[in-house]
N, CA, C and O atoms as CSV, one atom per row, in Angstrom:
chain,resi,resn,atom,element,x,y,z
A,1,UNK,N,N,76.653,87.086,82.618
A,1,UNK,CA,C,77.638,88.111,82.205
A,1,UNK,C,C,77.106,89.331,81.858
A,1,UNK,O,O,77.907,90.245,81.658
A,2,UNK,N,N,76.016,89.529,81.753
A,2,UNK,CA,C,76.124,91.068,81.222
A,2,UNK,C,C,75.948,91.990,82.271
A,2,UNK,O,O,76.452,93.113,82.316
A,3,UNK,N,N,74.811,91.193,83.574
A,3,UNK,CA,C,74.253,91.915,84.945
A,3,UNK,C,C,75.610,92.191,85.478
A,3,UNK,O,O,75.759,93.388,85.722
A,4,UNK,N,N,77.199,91.057,85.870
A,4,UNK,CA,C,78.228,91.589,86.330
A,4,UNK,C,C,78.744,93.031,85.474
A,4,UNK,O,O,78.899,94.106,86.054
A,5,UNK,N,N,78.938,92.863,84.233
A,5,UNK,CA,C,79.221,94.124,83.070
A,5,UNK,C,C,78.590,95.352,83.665
A,5,UNK,O,O,79.025,96.504,83.667
A,6,UNK,N,N,77.859,95.036,83.995
A,6,UNK,CA,C,76.897,96.269,84.438
A,6,UNK,C,C,76.424,96.853,85.364
A,6,UNK,O,O,75.847,97.936,85.464
A,7,UNK,N,N,76.866,95.592,86.499
A,7,UNK,CA,C,77.625,95.797,88.213
A,7,UNK,C,C,78.057,96.855,88.181
A,7,UNK,O,O,77.707,97.975,88.554
A,8,UNK,N,N,79.206,96.240,87.494
A,8,UNK,CA,C,81.236,97.453,86.932
A,8,UNK,C,C,80.594,98.402,86.708
A,8,UNK,O,O,80.934,99.452,87.255
A,9,UNK,N,N,79.999,98.394,86.256
A,9,UNK,CA,C,80.541,99.896,85.838
A,9,UNK,C,C,79.774,101.055,86.585
A,9,UNK,O,O,80.047,102.253,86.655
A,10,UNK,N,N,78.559,100.212,87.208
A,10,UNK,CA,C,77.656,101.373,87.897
A,10,UNK,C,C,78.335,101.488,89.825
A,10,UNK,O,O,78.203,102.316,90.727
A,11,UNK,N,N,78.877,100.483,89.715
A,11,UNK,CA,C,79.874,100.624,90.861
A,11,UNK,C,C,81.056,100.479,91.211
A,11,UNK,O,O,81.457,99.773,92.136
A,12,UNK,N,N,81.774,101.237,90.387
A,12,UNK,CA,C,83.371,101.283,90.385
A,12,UNK,C,C,83.846,101.052,91.516
A,12,UNK,O,O,83.658,101.806,92.471
A,13,UNK,N,N,84.745,99.639,91.589
A,13,UNK,CA,C,86.327,99.780,92.548
A,13,UNK,C,C,86.776,100.979,92.732
A,13,UNK,O,O,86.464,101.761,91.834
A,14,UNK,N,N,87.613,101.549,93.870
A,14,UNK,CA,C,88.146,103.017,93.712
A,14,UNK,C,C,88.111,102.297,95.056
A,14,UNK,O,O,87.215,101.963,95.831
A,15,UNK,N,N,90.336,102.118,95.006
A,15,UNK,CA,C,90.401,102.204,95.788
A,15,UNK,C,C,91.504,102.981,96.741
A,15,UNK,O,O,92.601,103.208,96.231
A,16,UNK,N,N,91.276,103.378,98.034
A,16,UNK,CA,C,91.526,104.310,98.617
A,16,UNK,C,C,92.932,104.191,98.994
A,16,UNK,O,O,93.481,103.188,99.450
A,17,UNK,N,N,93.602,105.668,98.680
A,17,UNK,CA,C,95.065,105.660,98.983
A,17,UNK,C,C,95.015,106.961,99.810
A,17,UNK,O,O,94.401,107.960,99.433
A,18,UNK,N,N,95.826,106.862,101.167
A,18,UNK,CA,C,96.209,108.396,102.161
A,18,UNK,C,C,96.766,109.132,101.443
A,18,UNK,O,O,97.214,108.797,100.346
A,19,UNK,N,N,96.821,110.010,101.822
A,19,UNK,CA,C,97.853,111.392,100.875
A,19,UNK,C,C,98.935,111.144,101.713
A,19,UNK,O,O,98.868,110.754,102.879
A,20,UNK,N,N,100.397,111.499,100.767
A,20,UNK,CA,C,101.384,111.567,101.330
A,20,UNK,C,C,101.509,112.656,102.357
A,20,UNK,O,O,100.838,113.682,102.469
A,21,UNK,N,N,102.774,112.098,103.272
A,21,UNK,CA,C,102.579,113.542,104.400
A,21,UNK,C,C,104.284,114.040,103.974
A,21,UNK,O,O,105.295,113.341,103.902
A,22,UNK,N,N,104.135,115.223,103.791
A,22,UNK,CA,C,106.017,115.474,102.913
A,22,UNK,C,C,106.487,115.057,104.139
A,22,UNK,O,O,105.800,115.130,105.158
A,23,UNK,N,N,107.856,114.532,104.101
A,23,UNK,CA,C,108.839,113.892,105.150
A,23,UNK,C,C,108.552,113.121,105.629
A,23,UNK,O,O,109.478,112.746,106.348
A,24,UNK,N,N,107.607,112.443,105.735
A,24,UNK,CA,C,107.483,110.935,107.124
A,24,UNK,C,C,106.898,109.621,106.326
A,24,UNK,O,O,106.911,109.082,105.219
A,25,UNK,N,N,106.401,109.486,107.593
A,25,UNK,CA,C,105.652,107.915,106.233
A,25,UNK,C,C,104.125,108.432,106.357
A,25,UNK,O,O,103.676,109.137,107.260
A,26,UNK,N,N,103.245,107.778,104.934
A,26,UNK,CA,C,102.048,108.000,105.779
A,26,UNK,C,C,101.389,106.668,105.818
A,26,UNK,O,O,102.064,105.655,105.638
A,27,UNK,N,N,100.112,106.608,106.043
A,27,UNK,CA,C,99.318,105.516,106.719
A,27,UNK,C,C,99.283,104.199,105.540
A,27,UNK,O,O,98.609,103.234,105.901
A,28,UNK,N,N,99.920,104.096,104.237
A,28,UNK,CA,C,99.594,103.094,103.669
A,28,UNK,C,C,101.591,102.588,103.276
A,28,UNK,O,O,102.018,101.988,102.289
A,29,UNK,N,N,102.495,103.217,104.669
A,29,UNK,CA,C,103.362,102.773,104.394
A,29,UNK,C,C,104.548,103.177,103.354
A,29,UNK,O,O,105.597,102.633,103.009
A,30,UNK,N,N,103.671,104.779,102.914
A,30,UNK,CA,C,104.847,105.582,101.800
A,30,UNK,C,C,105.456,106.440,102.448
A,30,UNK,O,O,104.967,107.150,103.327
A,31,UNK,N,N,106.752,106.441,102.003
A,31,UNK,CA,C,107.212,107.483,102.507
A,31,UNK,C,C,108.077,108.402,101.457
A,31,UNK,O,O,108.784,107.999,100.534
A,32,UNK,N,N,107.745,110.131,101.976
A,32,UNK,CA,C,108.386,111.180,100.724
A,32,UNK,C,C,109.024,111.915,101.140
A,32,UNK,O,O,109.086,112.101,102.356
A,33,UNK,N,N,109.772,112.639,100.198
A,33,UNK,CA,C,111.074,113.577,101.017
A,33,UNK,C,C,110.105,114.984,101.619
A,33,UNK,O,O,108.898,114.903,101.844
A,34,UNK,N,N,110.442,115.495,101.695
A,34,UNK,CA,C,110.320,117.069,102.058
A,34,UNK,C,C,109.112,117.636,100.976
A,34,UNK,O,O,108.042,118.177,101.257
A,35,UNK,N,N,109.531,117.398,100.003
A,35,UNK,CA,C,108.392,118.406,98.758
A,35,UNK,C,C,107.002,117.740,98.549
A,35,UNK,O,O,105.959,118.280,98.181
A,36,UNK,N,N,107.334,115.873,99.010
A,36,UNK,CA,C,105.850,115.492,98.677
A,36,UNK,C,C,105.873,114.806,98.104
A,36,UNK,O,O,104.803,114.213,97.967
A,37,UNK,N,N,107.130,114.282,97.256
A,37,UNK,CA,C,107.442,113.455,96.288
A,37,UNK,C,C,107.280,111.835,97.241
A,37,UNK,O,O,107.357,111.694,98.462
A,38,UNK,N,N,107.015,110.673,96.083
A,38,UNK,CA,C,106.903,109.480,96.897
A,38,UNK,C,C,107.797,108.988,96.550
A,38,UNK,O,O,108.151,108.950,95.372
A,39,UNK,N,N,108.597,108.305,97.839
A,39,UNK,CA,C,109.692,107.198,97.067
A,39,UNK,C,C,109.883,105.865,97.046
A,39,UNK,O,O,108.903,105.163,97.298
A,40,UNK,N,N,110.950,105.331,96.796
A,40,UNK,CA,C,110.943,104.027,95.740
A,40,UNK,C,C,112.422,103.811,96.513
A,40,UNK,O,O,113.364,104.572,96.733
A,41,UNK,N,N,112.118,102.187,96.859
A,41,UNK,CA,C,113.756,101.297,97.108
A,41,UNK,C,C,114.188,101.067,95.760
A,41,UNK,O,O,113.697,100.520,94.773
A,42,UNK,N,N,115.594,101.840,96.112
A,42,UNK,CA,C,116.115,100.704,95.270
A,42,UNK,C,C,117.126,99.580,95.651
A,42,UNK,O,O,117.230,98.495,95.080
A,43,UNK,N,N,117.847,100.021,96.703
A,43,UNK,CA,C,118.958,99.108,97.226
A,43,UNK,C,C,118.872,99.332,98.925
A,43,UNK,O,O,118.942,100.312,99.667
A,44,UNK,N,N,118.604,97.267,99.183
A,44,UNK,CA,C,118.182,97.585,100.749
A,44,UNK,C,C,119.494,98.045,101.131
A,44,UNK,O,O,119.494,98.626,102.217
A,45,UNK,N,N,120.903,97.932,100.405
A,45,UNK,CA,C,121.825,98.599,101.911
A,45,UNK,C,C,122.563,99.173,100.711
A,45,UNK,O,O,122.345,98.921,99.527
A,46,UNK,N,N,123.577,100.081,101.285
A,46,UNK,CA,C,124.759,100.500,100.767
A,46,UNK,C,C,125.728,100.677,101.925
A,46,UNK,O,O,125.494,100.929,103.107
A,47,UNK,N,N,127.272,100.414,101.061
A,47,UNK,CA,C,128.316,101.379,102.069
A,47,UNK,C,C,128.204,102.326,101.857
A,47,UNK,O,O,127.567,103.003,101.049
A,48,UNK,N,N,129.239,102.549,103.060
A,48,UNK,CA,C,129.763,104.827,103.572
A,48,UNK,C,C,129.927,105.291,102.001
A,48,UNK,O,O,129.150,106.097,101.490
A,49,UNK,N,N,130.884,104.769,101.385
A,49,UNK,CA,C,131.801,105.520,99.962
A,49,UNK,C,C,130.616,105.640,99.289
A,49,UNK,O,O,130.621,106.741,98.739
A,50,UNK,N,N,129.028,104.709,98.935
A,50,UNK,CA,C,128.028,104.913,98.132
A,50,UNK,C,C,127.664,105.640,98.439
A,50,UNK,O,O,126.955,106.181,97.591
A,51,UNK,N,N,127.711,106.240,99.554
A,51,UNK,CA,C,126.269,106.674,99.928
A,51,UNK,C,C,127.361,108.529,99.879
A,51,UNK,O,O,127.215,109.346,98.969
A,52,UNK,N,N,127.879,108.635,100.524
A,52,UNK,CA,C,128.567,109.707,100.088
A,52,UNK,C,C,129.438,109.968,99.169
A,52,UNK,O,O,129.989,111.067,99.106
A,53,UNK,N,N,129.658,109.072,98.403
A,53,UNK,CA,C,128.875,109.767,96.696
A,53,UNK,C,C,128.002,110.283,95.969
A,53,UNK,O,O,128.105,111.253,95.218
A,54,UNK,N,N,126.355,109.059,96.383
A,54,UNK,CA,C,125.678,110.281,96.290
A,54,UNK,C,C,125.129,110.945,96.480
A,54,UNK,O,O,124.365,111.419,95.640
A,55,UNK,N,N,125.202,111.320,97.589
A,55,UNK,CA,C,125.703,113.027,98.595
A,55,UNK,C,C,126.026,113.867,97.737
A,55,UNK,O,O,125.169,114.730,97.543
A,56,UNK,N,N,127.283,113.971,96.927
A,56,UNK,CA,C,127.840,114.471,96.061
A,56,UNK,C,C,127.622,114.627,94.870
A,56,UNK,O,O,128.254,115.325,94.078
A,57,UNK,N,N,126.317,113.701,94.610
A,57,UNK,CA,C,125.737,113.657,92.500
A,57,UNK,C,C,124.072,114.445,93.258
A,57,UNK,O,O,123.076,114.535,92.541
A,58,UNK,N,N,124.056,114.911,94.674
A,58,UNK,CA,C,122.825,115.228,94.954
A,58,UNK,C,C,121.859,115.185,95.439
A,58,UNK,O,O,120.933,115.955,95.695
A,59,UNK,N,N,122.333,113.283,95.693
A,59,UNK,CA,C,121.274,112.968,97.391
A,59,UNK,C,C,121.181,113.781,98.331
A,59,UNK,O,O,121.809,114.646,98.942
A,60,UNK,N,N,119.602,112.928,98.244
A,60,UNK,CA,C,118.756,113.222,99.809
A,60,UNK,C,C,119.281,112.999,100.874
A,60,UNK,O,O,119.944,112.014,100.549
A,61,UNK,N,N,119.495,113.156,101.901
A,61,UNK,CA,C,119.194,112.367,102.693
A,61,UNK,C,C,118.560,112.036,104.717
A,61,UNK,O,O,118.749,112.726,105.718
A,62,UNK,N,N,117.969,110.976,104.570
A,62,UNK,CA,C,116.610,111.092,105.054
A,62,UNK,C,C,117.601,110.326,106.420
A,62,UNK,O,O,118.763,110.062,106.110
A,63,UNK,N,N,117.219,110.028,107.683
A,63,UNK,CA,C,117.312,109.152,108.495
A,63,UNK,C,C,116.323,109.121,109.327
A,63,UNK,O,O,115.467,109.936,109.669
A,64,UNK,N,N,116.672,107.644,109.706
A,64,UNK,CA,C,115.345,107.096,110.522
A,64,UNK,C,C,116.406,106.329,112.308
A,64,UNK,O,O,117.444,105.670,112.371
A,65,UNK,N,N,115.739,106.709,113.107
A,65,UNK,CA,C,116.650,106.164,114.750
A,65,UNK,C,C,116.879,105.075,114.844
A,65,UNK,O,O,118.028,104.717,115.103
A,66,UNK,N,N,115.674,104.009,114.631
A,66,UNK,CA,C,115.355,102.760,115.751
A,66,UNK,C,C,116.214,102.176,114.838
A,66,UNK,O,O,116.712,101.184,115.370
A,67,UNK,N,N,116.801,102.404,113.200
A,67,UNK,CA,C,117.452,101.041,112.817
A,67,UNK,C,C,116.907,100.296,112.637
A,67,UNK,O,O,117.532,99.646,111.799
A,68,UNK,N,N,115.761,99.676,112.915
A,68,UNK,CA,C,114.761,98.542,112.782
A,68,UNK,C,C,114.777,98.107,110.740
A,68,UNK,O,O,114.822,97.004,110.195
A,69,UNK,N,N,114.727,99.269,110.229
A,69,UNK,CA,C,114.042,99.018,109.504
A,69,UNK,C,C,113.627,99.908,108.374
A,69,UNK,O,O,114.294,100.941,108.444
A,70,UNK,N,N,113.089,99.923,107.717
A,70,UNK,CA,C,112.720,100.867,106.500
A,70,UNK,C,C,110.339,101.096,106.452
A,70,UNK,O,O,109.461,101.793,105.944
A,71,UNK,N,N,110.570,99.677,107.576
A,71,UNK,CA,C,108.866,99.801,107.984
A,71,UNK,C,C,108.179,100.887,109.778
A,71,UNK,O,O,107.019,101.077,110.142
A,72,UNK,N,N,109.027,101.176,110.203
A,72,UNK,CA,C,108.165,101.938,110.831
A,72,UNK,C,C,109.837,102.181,111.834
A,72,UNK,O,O,110.410,101.440,112.633
A,73,UNK,N,N,110.277,104.001,111.131
A,73,UNK,CA,C,111.309,104.160,111.639
A,73,UNK,C,C,111.011,105.706,112.664
A,73,UNK,O,O,111.905,106.544,112.539
A,74,UNK,N,N,110.174,105.979,113.350
A,74,UNK,CA,C,109.323,106.929,113.813
A,74,UNK,C,C,109.341,108.037,113.377
A,74,UNK,O,O,109.269,107.996,112.149
A,75,UNK,N,N,109.415,109.264,113.852
A,75,UNK,CA,C,109.590,110.211,113.203
A,75,UNK,C,C,111.187,110.758,111.931
A,75,UNK,O,O,112.095,111.039,112.713
A,76,UNK,N,N,111.622,110.925,110.712
A,76,UNK,CA,C,111.784,111.043,110.276
A,76,UNK,C,C,112.937,112.478,110.316
A,76,UNK,O,O,112.265,113.462,110.007
A,77,UNK,N,N,114.020,112.782,110.517
A,77,UNK,CA,C,114.829,113.566,109.936
A,77,UNK,C,C,115.535,114.095,108.860
A,77,UNK,O,O,116.558,113.471,108.578
A,78,UNK,N,N,115.223,115.275,108.037
A,78,UNK,CA,C,116.367,115.278,107.142
A,78,UNK,C,C,117.483,116.186,107.047
A,78,UNK,O,O,117.239,117.392,107.022
A,79,UNK,N,N,118.738,115.753,106.987
A,79,UNK,CA,C,119.948,117.074,107.537
A,79,UNK,C,C,119.327,117.747,106.397
A,79,UNK,O,O,118.615,117.397,105.456
A,80,UNK,N,N,120.093,119.346,107.008
A,80,UNK,CA,C,120.699,119.740,105.283
A,80,UNK,C,C,122.016,119.149,104.742
A,80,UNK,O,O,122.663,118.475,105.545
A,81,UNK,N,N,122.381,119.263,103.814
A,81,UNK,CA,C,123.815,118.854,103.682
A,81,UNK,C,C,124.979,119.496,103.502
A,81,UNK,O,O,126.018,119.072,102.997
A,82,UNK,N,N,124.718,120.602,103.974
A,82,UNK,CA,C,125.917,121.350,104.442
A,82,UNK,C,C,126.265,120.384,105.727
A,82,UNK,O,O,127.314,119.768,105.918
A,83,UNK,N,N,125.215,120.420,106.468
A,83,UNK,CA,C,125.601,119.475,108.338
A,83,UNK,C,C,126.156,118.228,108.032
A,83,UNK,O,O,126.205,117.406,108.947
A,84,UNK,N,N,126.628,117.892,106.818
A,84,UNK,CA,C,127.245,116.392,106.407
A,84,UNK,C,C,129.220,116.203,106.005
A,84,UNK,O,O,130.212,115.560,106.350
A,85,UNK,N,N,128.695,117.467,104.902
A,85,UNK,CA,C,130.563,118.303,105.188
A,85,UNK,C,C,130.783,116.744,104.401
A,85,UNK,O,O,129.842,116.063,103.993
A,86,UNK,N,N,131.997,116.424,104.312
A,86,UNK,CA,C,132.824,115.938,103.442
A,86,UNK,C,C,133.409,114.494,103.785
A,86,UNK,O,O,134.124,113.760,103.103
A,87,UNK,N,N,132.980,114.357,104.812
A,87,UNK,CA,C,132.931,113.286,105.776
A,87,UNK,C,C,133.269,112.275,105.146
A,87,UNK,O,O,133.259,112.597,103.958
A,88,UNK,N,N,133.542,111.317,105.245
A,88,UNK,CA,C,132.835,109.805,105.227
A,88,UNK,C,C,131.979,109.678,106.426
A,88,UNK,O,O,132.160,110.056,107.583
A,89,UNK,N,N,131.166,109.156,105.956
A,89,UNK,CA,C,129.927,108.868,106.723
A,89,UNK,C,C,129.818,107.266,107.543
A,89,UNK,O,O,130.074,106.185,107.013
A,90,UNK,N,N,129.404,107.473,108.843
A,90,UNK,CA,C,129.349,105.935,109.408
A,90,UNK,C,C,127.986,105.601,110.234
A,90,UNK,O,O,127.624,106.458,111.041
A,91,UNK,N,N,127.475,104.830,110.143
A,91,UNK,CA,C,126.246,104.391,110.006
A,91,UNK,C,C,125.780,102.779,110.913
A,91,UNK,O,O,126.697,102.125,111.409
A,92,UNK,N,N,124.275,102.268,111.043
A,92,UNK,CA,C,124.440,101.189,111.598
A,92,UNK,C,C,123.975,100.322,109.782
A,92,UNK,O,O,124.258,99.248,109.251
A,93,UNK,N,N,123.294,101.332,109.459
A,93,UNK,CA,C,123.304,100.598,107.720
A,93,UNK,C,C,122.632,101.549,107.024
A,93,UNK,O,O,122.121,102.288,107.865
A,94,UNK,N,N,122.377,101.902,105.979
A,94,UNK,CA,C,121.843,102.820,104.927
A,94,UNK,C,C,120.945,102.190,103.644
A,94,UNK,O,O,121.466,101.309,102.961
A,95,UNK,N,N,119.921,102.546,103.412
A,95,UNK,CA,C,120.094,101.910,101.429
A,95,UNK,C,C,119.750,103.149,101.010
A,95,UNK,O,O,119.683,104.196,101.653
A,96,UNK,N,N,119.433,102.813,99.288
A,96,UNK,CA,C,119.152,104.387,97.826
A,96,UNK,C,C,118.602,104.185,97.966
A,96,UNK,O,O,118.392,103.046,98.383
A,97,UNK,N,N,117.488,105.293,97.730
A,97,UNK,CA,C,116.365,105.609,97.411
A,97,UNK,C,C,116.142,105.877,96.127
A,97,UNK,O,O,116.969,105.641,95.246
A,98,UNK,N,N,114.066,106.814,95.767
A,98,UNK,CA,C,114.783,107.168,93.954
A,98,UNK,C,C,112.844,108.081,94.344
A,98,UNK,O,O,111.732,107.553,94.364
A,99,UNK,N,N,113.136,109.105,94.511
A,99,UNK,CA,C,112.391,110.292,95.555
A,99,UNK,C,C,112.003,110.553,93.614
A,99,UNK,O,O,113.196,110.340,93.828
A,100,UNK,N,N,111.684,110.731,92.382
A,100,UNK,CA,C,111.296,111.097,91.221
A,100,UNK,C,C,112.723,111.074,90.420
A,100,UNK,O,O,113.463,110.090,90.433
A,101,UNK,N,N,113.044,112.432,89.638
A,101,UNK,CA,C,114.557,112.854,89.752
A,101,UNK,C,C,115.645,112.603,91.021
A,101,UNK,O,O,116.865,112.441,91.054
A,102,UNK,N,N,115.171,112.625,91.481
A,102,UNK,CA,C,116.461,112.562,92.695
A,102,UNK,C,C,116.226,111.339,93.066
A,102,UNK,O,O,115.213,110.651,92.943
A,103,UNK,N,N,118.123,110.931,93.934
A,103,UNK,CA,C,117.838,109.693,94.919
A,103,UNK,C,C,118.009,110.409,96.610
A,103,UNK,O,O,118.472,111.482,96.999
A,104,UNK,N,N,117.344,109.141,97.381
A,104,UNK,CA,C,117.792,109.258,98.838
A,104,UNK,C,C,118.708,107.667,99.412
A,104,UNK,O,O,118.664,106.443,99.289
A,105,UNK,N,N,119.575,108.883,100.156
A,105,UNK,CA,C,120.389,107.958,100.886
A,105,UNK,C,C,119.190,107.811,102.425
A,105,UNK,O,O,118.654,108.876,102.733
A,106,UNK,N,N,118.904,106.835,103.108
A,106,UNK,CA,C,117.656,105.900,103.775
A,106,UNK,C,C,118.596,105.745,105.135
A,106,UNK,O,O,118.404,104.692,105.743
A,107,UNK,N,N,119.720,106.767,105.774
A,107,UNK,CA,C,120.437,105.961,107.143
A,107,UNK,C,C,119.507,105.744,107.686
A,107,UNK,O,O,118.334,106.017,107.431
A,108,UNK,N,N,120.240,104.932,108.951
A,108,UNK,CA,C,119.168,103.816,110.097
A,108,UNK,C,C,120.065,103.568,111.126
A,108,UNK,O,O,121.233,103.220,110.951
A,109,UNK,N,N,119.244,103.835,112.757
A,109,UNK,CA,C,119.843,103.322,113.976
A,109,UNK,C,C,121.358,104.543,113.963
A,109,UNK,O,O,121.304,105.405,113.085
A,110,UNK,N,N,122.382,104.560,114.739
A,110,UNK,CA,C,123.367,105.372,115.500
A,110,UNK,C,C,123.682,106.357,113.807
A,110,UNK,O,O,122.978,106.048,112.845
A,111,UNK,N,N,124.560,107.275,113.676
A,111,UNK,CA,C,124.543,108.206,111.901
A,111,UNK,C,C,125.934,109.412,113.000
A,111,UNK,O,O,125.890,110.156,113.980
A,112,UNK,N,N,126.827,108.987,112.150
A,112,UNK,CA,C,128.012,110.232,112.375
A,112,UNK,C,C,128.518,110.815,110.536
A,112,UNK,O,O,129.012,110.243,109.565
A,113,UNK,N,N,128.171,111.855,110.756
A,113,UNK,CA,C,128.011,112.097,108.765
A,113,UNK,C,C,128.323,113.331,109.295
A,113,UNK,O,O,127.345,113.655,109.967
A,114,UNK,N,N,129.447,114.483,109.370
A,114,UNK,CA,C,130.279,115.444,109.684
A,114,UNK,C,C,129.364,115.806,110.649
A,114,UNK,O,O,129.092,114.951,111.492
A,115,UNK,N,N,128.702,117.137,110.728
A,115,UNK,CA,C,128.291,117.635,111.946
A,115,UNK,C,C,126.583,116.971,112.465
A,115,UNK,O,O,125.915,117.360,113.423
A,116,UNK,N,N,126.251,115.935,111.508
A,116,UNK,CA,C,125.100,115.334,112.290
A,116,UNK,C,C,125.612,114.171,112.530
A,116,UNK,O,O,126.483,113.464,112.024
A,117,UNK,N,N,124.743,114.100,113.590
A,117,UNK,CA,C,125.271,112.893,114.597
A,117,UNK,C,C,123.489,112.263,116.054
A,117,UNK,O,O,122.915,112.405,117.134
A,118,UNK,N,N,123.562,111.711,114.970
A,118,UNK,CA,C,122.722,110.202,116.296
A,118,UNK,C,C,122.622,109.381,116.621
A,118,UNK,O,O,121.836,109.174,117.545
Protein backbone atom coordinates (compact mmCIF):
# COMPACT_ATOMS: atom_id res chain seq x y z
CA UNK A 1 0.00 0.00 0.00
CA UNK A 2 2.82 2.40 0.83
CA UNK A 3 4.21 1.86 -2.68
CA UNK A 4 0.86 2.84 -4.23
CA UNK A 5 0.68 6.02 -2.16
CA UNK A 6 4.29 6.93 -2.97
CA UNK A 7 3.69 6.32 -6.67
CA UNK A 8 0.49 8.42 -6.62
CA UNK A 9 2.35 11.28 -4.95
CA UNK A 10 5.22 11.06 -7.40
CA UNK A 11 2.95 10.79 -10.45
CA UNK A 12 -0.31 12.61 -9.73
CA UNK A 13 -3.11 12.21 -12.23
CA UNK A 14 -3.78 15.46 -14.03
CA UNK A 15 -6.83 15.63 -16.25
CA UNK A 16 -6.26 17.72 -19.36
CA UNK A 17 -9.05 20.16 -20.19
CA UNK A 18 -9.42 22.06 -23.41
CA UNK A 19 -9.43 25.82 -23.16
CA UNK A 20 -12.81 27.51 -23.46
CA UNK A 21 -13.51 29.10 -26.83
CA UNK A 22 -15.44 32.34 -26.24
CA UNK A 23 -18.88 32.14 -27.81
CA UNK A 24 -18.38 28.60 -29.13
CA UNK A 25 -18.01 24.95 -28.11
CA UNK A 26 -14.55 23.67 -27.13
CA UNK A 27 -12.96 20.24 -27.67
CA UNK A 28 -14.48 19.01 -24.38
CA UNK A 29 -17.97 19.95 -25.62
CA UNK A 30 -18.28 22.89 -23.21
CA UNK A 31 -20.04 25.97 -24.57
CA UNK A 32 -19.10 29.40 -23.31
CA UNK A 33 -20.54 32.87 -23.71
CA UNK A 34 -18.73 35.49 -25.81
CA UNK A 35 -16.97 36.69 -22.64
CA UNK A 36 -15.70 33.13 -21.98
CA UNK A 37 -18.02 32.04 -19.16
CA UNK A 38 -18.82 28.30 -19.27
CA UNK A 39 -22.50 27.42 -19.72
CA UNK A 40 -24.48 24.70 -17.92
CA UNK A 41 -27.85 23.37 -19.03
CA UNK A 42 -30.80 24.20 -16.74
CA UNK A 43 -33.81 23.14 -18.85
CA UNK A 44 -33.77 21.08 -22.05
CA UNK A 45 -36.78 22.80 -23.52
CA UNK A 46 -38.56 26.09 -22.88
CA UNK A 47 -41.45 27.73 -24.70
CA UNK A 48 -41.30 31.10 -26.49
CA UNK A 49 -43.01 32.93 -23.63
CA UNK A 50 -40.37 31.78 -21.15
CA UNK A 51 -37.60 32.64 -23.64
CA UNK A 52 -38.89 36.19 -24.05
CA UNK A 53 -39.32 36.60 -20.29
CA UNK A 54 -35.73 35.44 -19.68
CA UNK A 55 -34.38 37.94 -22.23
CA UNK A 56 -36.44 40.73 -20.66
CA UNK A 57 -34.73 39.77 -17.37
CA UNK A 58 -31.26 40.06 -18.93
CA UNK A 59 -30.58 36.67 -20.52
CA UNK A 60 -28.35 36.38 -23.56
CA UNK A 61 -29.48 34.54 -26.70
CA UNK A 62 -27.43 32.12 -28.76
CA UNK A 63 -28.50 30.36 -31.93
CA UNK A 64 -27.38 27.02 -33.32
CA UNK A 65 -28.63 26.46 -36.84
CA UNK A 66 -28.80 22.73 -37.28
CA UNK A 67 -31.54 22.11 -34.73
CA UNK A 68 -29.96 18.78 -33.81
CA UNK A 69 -29.32 19.60 -30.18
CA UNK A 70 -26.63 20.98 -27.95
CA UNK A 71 -23.82 18.66 -28.98
CA UNK A 72 -22.92 19.93 -32.46
CA UNK A 73 -24.68 23.04 -33.68
CA UNK A 74 -21.79 24.23 -35.81
CA UNK A 75 -20.88 27.90 -35.55
CA UNK A 76 -22.96 29.63 -32.89
CA UNK A 77 -24.39 33.13 -33.34
CA UNK A 78 -25.05 35.58 -30.51
CA UNK A 79 -27.61 38.14 -31.71
CA UNK A 80 -27.56 41.63 -30.28
CA UNK A 81 -30.49 42.02 -27.89
CA UNK A 82 -31.66 45.06 -29.92
CA UNK A 83 -32.25 42.74 -32.90
CA UNK A 84 -34.76 40.71 -30.91
CA UNK A 85 -37.18 43.51 -30.09
CA UNK A 86 -40.31 42.80 -28.10
CA UNK A 87 -41.88 40.32 -30.50
CA UNK A 88 -42.76 36.82 -29.38
CA UNK A 89 -39.97 34.55 -30.63
CA UNK A 90 -40.56 31.58 -32.92
CA UNK A 91 -38.04 28.75 -33.01
CA UNK A 92 -37.89 24.99 -33.57
CA UNK A 93 -36.95 24.58 -29.92
CA UNK A 94 -34.88 26.25 -27.22
CA UNK A 95 -33.23 25.41 -23.92
CA UNK A 96 -32.25 27.52 -20.94
CA UNK A 97 -28.65 27.61 -19.71
CA UNK A 98 -26.77 29.26 -16.85
CA UNK A 99 -23.43 31.05 -17.38
CA UNK A 100 -22.09 32.45 -14.14
CA UNK A 101 -24.71 34.91 -12.88
CA UNK A 102 -26.42 35.17 -16.28
CA UNK A 103 -28.90 32.96 -18.10
CA UNK A 104 -28.71 32.07 -21.78
CA UNK A 105 -31.57 31.11 -24.10
CA UNK A 106 -30.18 28.63 -26.64
CA UNK A 107 -32.46 28.61 -29.72
CA UNK A 108 -32.12 25.86 -32.32
CA UNK A 109 -33.08 25.40 -35.95
CA UNK A 110 -35.31 27.95 -37.65
CA UNK A 111 -35.64 31.14 -35.62
CA UNK A 112 -37.66 34.31 -36.11
CA UNK A 113 -37.24 36.76 -33.25
CA UNK A 114 -37.66 40.42 -34.13
CA UNK A 115 -35.10 41.26 -36.81
CA UNK A 116 -33.11 38.09 -36.08
CA UNK A 117 -34.22 35.56 -38.70
CA UNK A 118 -32.29 32.37 -39.45
